[in-house]
Backbone as a chain_set.jsonl record, in Angstrom:
{"seq": "MLTGEINVRGVLRTKSPTGDDPLSPARVQLLVFTVATAGTYLGWFDLDDTRP", "coords": {"N": [[-17.904, 2.364, 5.729], [-19.807, 1.509, 7.51], [-20.841, -0.762, 6.348], [-18.839, -2.568, 6.505], [-16.973, -2.682, 4.518], [-14.319, -1.427, 2.51], [-13.826, 0.857, 0.007], [-11.561, 0.576, -2.525], [-11.23, 1.125, -5.132], [-9.654, 2.619, -7.804], [-7.658, 3.813, -6.313], [-4.957, 4.011, -6.923], [-4.836, 5.671, -9.056], [-4.668, 8.837, -10.804], [-6.578, 11.847, -10.499], [-7.84, 12.999, -13.237], [-8.651, 15.8, -15.287], [-9.446, 15.268, -17.857], [-10.563, 12.816, -17.801], [-9.369, 10.365, -18.303], [-7.856, 9.194, -16.288], [-5.025, 8.201, -15.53], [-2.515, 5.835, -14.306], [-0.934, 6.639, -11.291], [2.375, 7.407, -10.817], [3.584, 8.303, -8.445], [1.85, 7.438, -6.429], [2.006, 4.677, -6.75], [4.705, 4.285, -6.146], [4.715, 5.067, -3.455], [3.079, 3.059, -2.379], [4.668, 0.749, -2.875], [6.927, 1.374, -1.34], [5.767, 1.453, 1.227], [4.867, -1.216, 1.56], [7.335, -2.556, 1.399], [8.681, -1.479, 3.61], [7.016, -2.355, 5.688], [7.383, -5.108, 5.403], [10.11, -5.322, 6.018], [10.079, -4.481, 8.682], [8.459, -6.472, 9.866], [10.106, -8.625, 9.352], [12.141, -8.325, 11.184], [11.202, -9.486, 13.513], [11.138, -12.125, 12.882], [13.77, -12.884, 12.85], [14.592, -13.176, 15.438], [15.38, -15.788, 17.135], [15.686, -16.617, 19.711], [13.622, -16.828, 21.423], [11.518, -18.657, 23.722]], "CA": [[-17.465, 1.832, 6.995], [-20.915, 0.838, 8.185], [-21.093, -2.058, 5.722], [-17.679, -3.422, 6.72], [-16.173, -2.706, 3.298], [-13.579, -0.212, 2.173], [-13.721, 0.966, -1.44], [-10.208, 0.933, -2.95], [-11.236, 1.281, -6.585], [-9.056, 3.856, -8.311], [-6.786, 4.446, -5.33], [-3.642, 4.243, -7.525], [-4.998, 6.505, -10.247], [-4.787, 10.273, -10.587], [-7.856, 12.431, -10.895], [-7.542, 13.8, -14.412], [-9.812, 16.532, -15.8], [-9.858, 14.712, -19.15], [-11.34, 11.616, -17.543], [-8.682, 9.109, -18.618], [-7.381, 8.69, -15.003], [-3.868, 7.305, -15.657], [-1.882, 5.329, -13.104], [-0.068, 7.646, -10.684], [3.664, 6.846, -10.392], [3.852, 8.653, -7.044], [1.051, 6.571, -5.56], [2.574, 3.328, -6.845], [5.961, 4.333, -5.409], [4.374, 5.092, -2.037], [2.59, 1.724, -2.025], [5.82, -0.162, -2.853], [7.733, 1.733, -0.175], [5.031, 1.057, 2.425], [4.9, -2.682, 1.665], [8.72, -2.951, 1.683], [8.965, -1.097, 4.987], [6.272, -3.274, 6.554], [8.062, -6.401, 5.32], [11.352, -5.22, 6.774], [9.711, -4.407, 10.09], [8.006, -7.802, 10.282], [11.248, -9.518, 9.259], [12.939, -8.218, 12.392], [10.683, -10.399, 14.513], [11.445, -13.479, 12.444], [15.19, -13.149, 13.08], [14.81, -13.423, 16.85], [15.112, -17.201, 17.407], [16.017, -16.925, 21.088], [12.387, -16.924, 22.22], [11.155, -20.048, 24.055]], "C": [[-18.595, 1.084, 7.699], [-21.201, -0.538, 7.608], [-19.931, -3.025, 5.914], [-16.796, -3.538, 5.495], [-15.48, -1.364, 3.099], [-13.384, -0.201, 0.664], [-12.307, 1.425, -1.809], [-10.105, 1.076, -4.468], [-10.652, 2.644, -6.971], [-8.069, 4.52, -7.369], [-5.394, 4.736, -5.9], [-3.7, 5.129, -8.763], [-5.098, 7.973, -9.88], [-6.172, 10.735, -11.02], [-7.595, 13.426, -12.019], [-8.792, 14.544, -14.889], [-10.31, 16.002, -17.149], [-10.646, 13.422, -18.989], [-10.632, 10.313, -17.837], [-8.096, 8.44, -17.369], [-6.219, 7.704, -15.124], [-3.33, 6.869, -14.294], [-0.9, 6.371, -12.581], [1.241, 7.01, -10.224], [3.978, 7.148, -8.928], [3.085, 7.756, -6.097], [1.56, 5.135, -5.593], [3.873, 3.262, -6.045], [5.696, 4.317, -3.905], [3.876, 3.733, -1.564], [3.744, 0.73, -1.912], [6.688, 0.116, -1.63], [7.062, 1.276, 1.119], [5.077, -0.455, 2.63], [6.313, -3.156, 2.007], [9.093, -2.624, 3.122], [8.258, -2.019, 5.972], [6.929, -4.655, 6.557], [9.363, -6.412, 6.105], [11.072, -5.226, 8.268], [9.271, -5.776, 10.613], [9.135, -8.819, 10.237], [12.143, -9.459, 10.477], [12.474, -9.217, 13.452], [11.006, -11.842, 14.156], [12.904, -13.846, 12.752], [15.492, -13.491, 14.534], [14.415, -14.846, 17.202], [15.388, -17.587, 18.857], [14.773, -17.052, 21.965], [12.091, -18.397, 22.521], [9.99, -20.55, 23.251]], "O": [[-18.34, 0.115, 8.414], [-21.748, -1.396, 8.301], [-20.03, -4.188, 5.524], [-15.942, -4.423, 5.442], [-15.999, -0.312, 3.474], [-12.835, -1.149, 0.102], [-11.898, 2.529, -1.45], [-9.005, 1.139, -5.016], [-11.118, 3.685, -6.508], [-7.678, 5.666, -7.591], [-4.712, 5.631, -5.401], [-2.689, 5.306, -9.442], [-5.55, 8.322, -8.789], [-6.843, 10.076, -11.815], [-7.179, 14.558, -11.774], [-9.882, 13.972, -14.894], [-11.451, 16.253, -17.537], [-11.317, 12.978, -19.92], [-11.216, 9.246, -17.648], [-7.86, 7.232, -17.385], [-6.386, 6.514, -14.858], [-3.654, 7.463, -13.265], [-0.118, 6.925, -13.353], [1.228, 6.16, -9.333], [4.581, 6.32, -8.245], [3.616, 7.352, -5.062], [1.545, 4.45, -4.57], [4.113, 2.282, -5.34], [6.389, 3.621, -3.163], [4.214, 3.301, -0.462], [3.797, -0.049, -0.961], [7.133, -0.816, -0.96], [7.734, 0.764, 2.014], [5.3, -0.924, 3.746], [6.474, -4.065, 2.821], [9.758, -3.422, 3.782], [8.842, -2.418, 6.979], [7.019, -5.297, 7.604], [9.683, -7.392, 6.778], [11.759, -5.906, 9.03], [9.681, -6.182, 11.7], [9.126, -9.782, 11.005], [12.836, -10.43, 10.784], [13.294, -9.735, 14.21], [11.133, -12.687, 15.042], [13.219, -15.028, 12.897], [16.552, -14.045, 14.827], [13.258, -15.105, 17.533], [15.329, -18.768, 19.198], [14.89, -17.361, 23.15], [12.367, -19.275, 21.703], [9.572, -21.696, 23.42]]}, "num_chains": 1, "name": "protein.A"}
């Protein structure tokens, strides 16, 4: 945080004791749901054409 960077390396992978660290389906599903929800929320503002 002090350098202005956020490390996202491996954020979608599980922590495996064998060290292979496969892709986590639950984390991918959560990411897709979050992006879709954010897109839907932002789309509500685009539909309001009555603003001056």
